[in-house]
C-alpha positions as CSV (number, residue, x, y, z in Angstrom):
1,X,153.3,93.4,91.0
2,X,156.5,93.1,93.3
3,X,158.4,94.0,90.3
4,X,156.4,97.1,89.3
5,X,157.0,98.4,93.1
6,X,160.6,98.0,92.9
7,X,161.1,99.6,89.6
8,X,159.4,102.4,91.3
9,X,161.4,102.3,94.2
10,X,164.4,102.8,92.3
11,X,163.2,105.1,89.5
12,X,162.4,107.4,93.1
13,X,165.3,106.7,94.4
14,X,167.5,107.8,91.3
15,X,165.4,110.7,90.8
16,X,166.0,111.5,94.8
17,X,170.2,111.2,94.2
18,X,170.3,113.3,91.7
19,X,168.2,116.3,93.6
20,X,170.6,115.7,96.3
21,X,173.7,116.1,93.9
22,X,172.6,118.6,92.0
23,X,171.4,120.6,95.3
24,X,174.9,120.1,96.8
25,X,176.7,121.2,94.1
26,X,174.9,124.3,94.5
27,X,175.3,125.2,98.2
28,X,178.8,124.3,97.5
29,X,179.4,126.8,94.8
30,X,177.4,129.4,96.7
31,X,179.1,129.4,99.9
32,X,182.5,129.7,97.6
33,X,180.8,132.5,96.0
34,X,179.6,134.2,99.3
35,X,183.1,134.2,101.1
36,X,184.1,136.5,98.0
37,X,181.3,138.9,99.1
38,X,182.3,142.3,99.9
39,X,179.6,144.4,101.4
40,X,179.8,147.6,103.2
41,X,179.9,147.8,106.9
42,X,177.4,149.4,108.6
43,X,177.7,153.4,108.2
44,X,176.8,156.5,106.9
45,X,177.9,156.5,103.2
46,X,176.8,160.2,102.0
47,X,174.5,162.8,103.6
48,X,171.3,161.0,103.4
49,X,172.3,157.3,102.6
50,X,173.3,154.6,105.1
51,X,174.7,150.7,104.6
52,X,173.3,148.1,107.4
53,X,175.5,145.3,107.0
54,X,173.4,141.7,107.7
55,X,176.5,139.0,107.2
56,X,177.4,139.6,103.5
57,X,174.5,141.4,102.4
58,X,173.6,145.3,102.5
59,X,170.4,146.8,102.6
60,X,170.1,150.8,102.5
61,X,168.7,153.5,104.0
62,X,167.9,157.0,102.5
63,X,166.8,159.8,104.5
64,X,164.0,161.5,103.9
65,X,163.5,164.2,106.9
66,X,162.6,162.6,109.5
67,X,161.7,159.4,107.7
68,X,163.8,156.9,105.7
69,X,162.9,154.4,103.4
70,X,165.0,151.1,102.9
71,X,166.5,149.6,99.6
72,X,165.9,145.9,100.9
73,X,165.9,144.4,104.2
74,X,168.7,142.1,105.3
75,X,168.3,138.6,106.3
76,X,167.8,138.8,110.7
77,X,165.4,140.9,112.2
78,X,167.4,140.7,115.2
79,X,170.7,141.6,113.4
80,X,169.2,144.5,111.3
81,X,167.7,145.8,114.5
82,X,171.6,146.0,115.9
83,X,173.0,147.5,113.4
84,X,170.4,149.8,113.1
85,X,170.9,150.9,116.9
86,X,175.0,151.5,115.8
87,X,173.2,154.4,113.3
88,X,170.9,155.9,116.0
89,X,168.5,154.9,113.6
90,X,164.7,153.5,114.7
91,X,163.1,150.8,112.5
92,X,159.6,152.5,113.3
93,X,160.8,155.6,111.2
94,X,161.6,153.9,107.8
95,X,158.2,154.0,105.9
96,X,158.7,152.5,103.1
97,X,160.8,149.2,102.0
98,X,161.3,148.8,98.3
99,X,162.6,145.4,97.4
100,X,165.2,144.9,94.7
101,X,163.8,141.1,94.8
102,X,162.5,138.9,96.9
103,X,165.2,136.1,97.7
104,X,165.8,135.7,101.4
105,X,168.9,137.6,102.2
106,X,167.5,140.9,100.9
107,X,163.7,140.4,102.5
108,X,164.2,138.2,105.3
109,X,163.6,141.0,108.0
110,X,160.6,142.4,106.3
111,X,158.6,142.5,108.9
112,X,161.0,144.4,111.6
113,X,159.5,147.7,109.5
114,X,156.4,147.4,110.6
115,X,155.4,151.1,109.9
116,X,156.6,150.7,106.1
117,X,154.5,149.9,102.4
118,X,156.5,147.5,101.1
119,X,157.2,147.8,97.1
120,X,158.4,145.2,94.3
121,X,158.1,145.4,91.2
122,X,155.2,143.6,89.3
123,X,157.2,141.3,87.3
124,X,158.5,139.9,90.9
125,X,155.4,138.7,92.1
126,X,156.2,135.5,90.3
127,X,158.7,134.6,92.6
128,X,156.6,134.5,95.6
129,X,153.2,133.1,94.4
130,X,154.4,130.0,93.3
131,X,154.2,130.6,89.4
132,X,158.0,130.5,89.0
133,X,160.2,128.5,91.2
134,X,164.1,130.2,92.3
135,X,165.7,126.9,92.4
136,X,164.2,123.5,90.9
137,X,160.8,123.5,92.1
138,X,161.6,126.0,95.4
139,X,160.2,129.4,95.5
140,X,160.5,132.4,97.0
141,X,158.7,133.7,100.6
142,X,158.4,137.2,102.1
143,X,156.9,137.8,105.7
144,X,154.4,139.5,104.7
145,X,151.1,139.3,103.0
146,X,150.4,143.2,101.9
147,X,152.8,144.3,99.1
148,X,152.5,147.3,96.7
149,X,153.3,146.2,93.2
150,X,155.1,148.8,91.1
151,X,155.3,149.1,87.4
152,X,158.0,151.4,85.8
153,X,156.2,154.8,87.5
154,X,158.0,157.6,89.8
155,X,157.1,157.6,93.1
156,X,157.8,160.3,95.3
157,X,157.9,159.7,99.3
158,X,158.6,163.0,101.4
159,X,161.5,165.0,99.3
160,X,162.7,161.4,97.8
161,X,161.9,160.1,94.0
162,X,162.1,156.7,93.4
163,X,162.2,155.3,89.9
164,X,162.3,151.9,89.6
165,X,164.5,150.0,86.5
166,X,163.2,146.4,85.8
167,X,166.4,144.2,85.5
168,X,165.8,140.8,85.0
169,X,167.6,138.0,84.9
170,X,168.7,137.1,88.8
171,X,165.3,136.9,89.4
172,X,162.3,137.4,87.2
173,X,161.4,141.0,88.3
174,X,164.7,142.1,89.8
175,X,164.8,145.6,90.0
176,X,167.1,148.2,90.3
177,X,166.2,151.6,92.0
178,X,167.3,155.2,91.0
179,X,166.9,157.9,93.9
180,X,167.0,162.0,93.6
181,X,168.2,160.9,90.1
182,X,171.6,160.3,91.3
183,X,171.8,157.1,93.9
184,X,171.7,154.0,91.7
185,X,170.7,150.9,94.1
186,X,171.3,148.1,92.2
187,X,170.4,144.7,94.3
188,X,171.9,141.3,92.7
189,X,171.7,143.0,89.4
190,X,175.5,143.4,88.8
191,X,178.6,143.6,91.4
192,X,181.6,145.3,91.2
193,X,185.1,144.6,90.9
194,X,188.1,147.1,91.9
195,X,185.5,149.9,90.9
196,X,184.1,148.0,87.3
197,X,180.5,146.8,87.0
198,X,180.6,143.1,85.9
199,X,177.5,140.5,86.1
200,X,176.8,138.6,89.3
201,X,177.8,135.3,89.1
202,X,175.7,133.4,86.8
203,X,175.4,130.3,89.1
204,X,173.2,132.2,91.2
205,X,171.0,134.0,88.8
206,X,167.7,132.8,87.5
207,X,168.5,133.7,83.7
208,X,172.2,134.6,83.6
209,X,171.7,135.5,79.9
210,X,169.1,137.9,81.0
211,X,171.0,139.0,83.6
212,X,173.7,140.2,81.8
213,X,171.1,142.0,78.8
214,X,169.7,143.8,81.7
215,X,173.0,145.3,82.9
216,X,172.4,147.5,79.7
217,X,169.5,148.7,81.1
218,X,171.8,150.3,84.2
219,X,174.6,151.8,81.2
220,X,171.9,153.8,79.5
221,X,170.8,155.6,83.2
222,X,172.1,159.6,83.1
223,X,173.0,161.2,86.0
224,X,173.9,158.7,88.5
225,X,176.9,159.6,90.9
226,X,176.8,156.9,93.0
227,X,176.1,152.9,92.7
228,X,175.2,150.7,96.0
229,X,175.0,146.9,95.5
230,X,173.8,144.5,97.6
231,X,177.2,142.4,98.1
232,X,179.9,144.1,96.7
233,X,180.1,147.6,98.1
234,X,179.7,151.2,96.5
235,X,181.1,153.5,94.2
236,X,181.0,157.2,93.7
237,X,182.2,156.5,89.9
238,X,179.5,155.6,87.7
239,X,182.1,156.5,84.0
240,X,184.7,154.2,85.4
241,X,182.3,151.5,86.6
242,X,181.0,151.3,82.9
243,X,183.7,152.3,81.0
244,X,184.5,148.7,80.0
245,X,181.2,148.0,79.0
């Protein structure tokens, strides 16, 4: 009996050690990637698109009359509130939040927008309902129990037309959004490097191969004038961004 207990303890210790090594390696690589990220500063980017920076990530607001829709929600509620003050935008005027995915740096401040309907693609729900882990057995959470699931239908909110484009890979239901046919919000489906579209760092993706394939869904889009990424700024030259693809 004692030998059995010792064996169980050794096996448990070995498993714990492996998990610690894997987690430590992942965090080191993640911190290295974060240092290389280049989000846009909080500012007005076009007549109706605003960038909001929270540390190493951007969320975006698109004006719809006197209201706004948000693409993602940033990390910390207090930080996002402070950045919105710089733009003189009241979070109460945000009537919808479209999540590109449910990682905490894109959904952490979601409860700041109390008047907003939260949208995500149906395929992304697996990341928060326990069906699919984000890393090892760790899953995602969002600070709301009320959200609306999307398929590929086009929505109209005020004078805005929002089209979801499923681009799985970074997470199971990662989604880009095309607004009014010309603004593309990519979340973490891609990044910009010297103005060119390149895949997101492979080790941060849930499925790197699938993420690279999903970039073809972006390449096939027509009429895009601006690309807004989650961590690597924006571009007003879609043709250049994908000229090497």
